[in-house]
C-alpha positions in Angstrom: 0.1 0.1 0.0 1.1 3.6 -0.6 -0.1 6.2 1.6 0.9 9.9 2.5 4.0 10.2 4.9 3.0 12.0 8.0 4.5 13.6 10.9 3.3 10.9 13.3 5.4 8.3 11.3 8.6 9.9 12.9 9.3 7.2 15.4 8.7 4.2 13.0 10.4 6.0 10.0 13.5 7.0 12.2 13.9 3.5 13.7 13.5 1.8 10.2 16.1 4.2 8.8 18.4 3.7 11.6 17.9 -0.3 11.5 18.7 0.0 7.7 21.6 2.6 7.6 24.1 0.1 6.5 21.8 -0.9 3.7 20.9 2.7 2.6 23.4 5.2 3.3 25.6 4.5 0.4 22.8 5.6 -1.8 21.6 8.7 0.0 22.1 12.2 -1.1 24.2 14.6 0.8 24.7 18.3 0.8 27.6 19.5 -1.4 27.9 22.2 1.3 28.1 19.9 4.2 24.8 21.1 5.7 23.4 18.7 8.0 20.3 16.9 7.0 16.8 18.4 7.9 15.3 16.9 10.9 12.4 14.3 10.1 9.7 17.1 10.9 11.4 19.7 8.8 11.6 17.0 5.9 7.8 16.2 6.3 6.9 19.9 6.3 8.9 20.4 3.1 7.5 17.5 1.4 4.0 18.4 2.5 4.5 21.9 1.3 5.6 20.6 -2.2 2.7 18.2 -2.3 0.2 21.0 -1.7 1.9 22.9 -4.5 1.6 19.9 -6.8 5.3 19.4 -7.0 5.6 16.1 -5.1 3.8 12.9 -3.8 5.6 11.6 -0.7 4.3 8.2 0.1 5.2 5.6 2.9 5.4 2.0 1.4 3.4 -0.5 3.8 3.4 -4.3 3.6 0.7 -5.9 5.7 0.3 -2.7 7.5 4.0 -2.5 8.4 6.0 0.6 7.2 8.8 -1.0 4.9 10.0 2.0 2.9 9.2 5.3 1.1 8.4 6.2 -2.4 8.3 10.0 -3.6 7.3 11.3 -6.8 9.2 14.6 -7.1 10.0 17.2 -9.6 6.5 17.1 -11.0 6.3 19.6 -13.9 3.1 20.4 -15.9 2.5 22.2 -19.0 4.1 20.7 -22.2 6.4 18.3 -20.2 4.1 16.6 -17.8 6.9 14.6 -16.2 8.1 13.4 -12.8 10.9 11.5 -11.2 10.4 8.6 -8.7 12.8 7.9 -5.9 12.5 5.2 -3.2 14.0 3.1 -0.5 13.0 -0.1 1.2 14.1 -1.9 4.3 16.5 -4.7 3.7 14.3 -7.4 5.3 11.8 -7.0 2.4 14.2 -6.4 -0.4 13.9 -8.8 -3.3 10.1 -9.7 -2.6 8.6 -7.5 -5.3 7.7 -4.8 -2.9 9.3 -1.8 -4.7 8.4 -3.0 -8.1 4.8 -3.1 -7.1 5.0 0.2 -5.3 6.6 1.9 -8.5 4.1 0.5 -10.8 1.3 1.6 -8.5 2.9 5.1 -8.2 3.4 5.4 -12.1 -0.2 4.3 -12.7 -1.6 7.0 -10.3 0.7 9.7 -12.0 -0.5 8.7 -15.6 -4.1 7.9 -14.8 -5.1 10.2 -12.0 -2.5 13.1 -12.0 -2.5 13.2 -16.0 1.4 13.0 -16.3 3.0 11.7 -19.4 6.5 10.6 -18.4 8.1 9.0 -15.3 12.0 9.1 -14.7 13.9 6.9 -12.2 17.6 7.9 -11.9 20.0 5.2 -10.4 23.6 4.9 -9.4 25.2 2.5 -12.0 26.4 0.3 -9.0 23.2 0.1 -7.3 22.2 -3.5 -8.7 19.1 -3.8 -6.6 17.6 -0.7 -7.9 18.6 -1.5 -11.5 16.7 -4.8 -11.1 13.6 -2.9 -10.1 13.7 -0.8 -13.5 14.7 -3.9 -15.3 11.5 -6.0 -14.1 9.2 -3.1 -14.9 10.6 -2.6 -18.3 11.8 1.1 -18.0 13.8 2.3 -20.9 17.4 3.2 -20.3 18.1 6.6 -21.4 21.7 6.7 -20.7 24.3 8.1 -18.1 24.0 11.3 -16.4 27.5 12.3 -15.4 28.0 13.7 -11.9 24.1 14.3 -11.5 23.7 13.9 -7.6 25.7 14.7 -4.5 26.0 11.2 -2.7 28.6 10.5 0.2 30.6 13.6 -0.2 30.9 13.6 -4.1 29.0 14.1 -7.3 27.8 10.7 -8.6 26.9 9.4 -12.0 23.5 8.1 -12.6 21.7 6.0 -15.2 18.5 7.4 -16.2 15.4 5.4 -17.1 11.9 6.4 -18.2 8.6 5.3 -19.3 5.6 7.3 -20.8 2.0 6.4 -20.6 2.0 5.2 -24.4 4.4 2.5 -23.5 2.1 0.8 -21.1 -1.6 1.6 -22.3 -3.0 -0.8 -19.6 -0.9 0.4 -16.8 2.4 -0.7 -15.3 0.8 -2.5 -12.4 -1.1 -4.7 -14.7 1.9 -5.2 -17.1 3.7 -6.3 -13.7 1.2 -8.8 -12.7 0.6 -10.0 -16.2 4.4 -10.6 -16.5 4.3 -12.8 -13.3 5.3 -10.0 -10.8 4.0 -9.8 -7.3 4.8 -10.0 -3.9 6.9 -12.9 -2.5 
């Protein structure tokens, strides 16, 4: 299930992040100026402000009622572009079980069929094999390398860019994922 990220999620979110620090830290964005990360409450406030402005959709990923990760649709652009980017993380204890591919498929379908977006992009570090497997499973098109795209672990890191448009999955990505044998394990 995808649901909005809320301030009251703080204790569970923080514990999940703490328990998964070794699994997630190597992929987390950092500030090029060395500024400390925002507190959880500041983070949620910023995401909610962006959501109200139509610029993001911050969601918690739940499995059987348990918070297991987060998926955020960001950089929502309207007009002639009608595009957005998706970023996500998942707890190591459910990784490889189809949770994130299903969450990405659900988010894409929402963006295409409810929010009237046209294109969804996911950017992944070339060495992040689990995330590369997500876009491969879902059939995202590889659009190439973006050099030094995002600041992570103290330096600017390359990312591979993947995208899909609504025309590429007319029946929806969740349906294609399930029809191809995808699901939760």
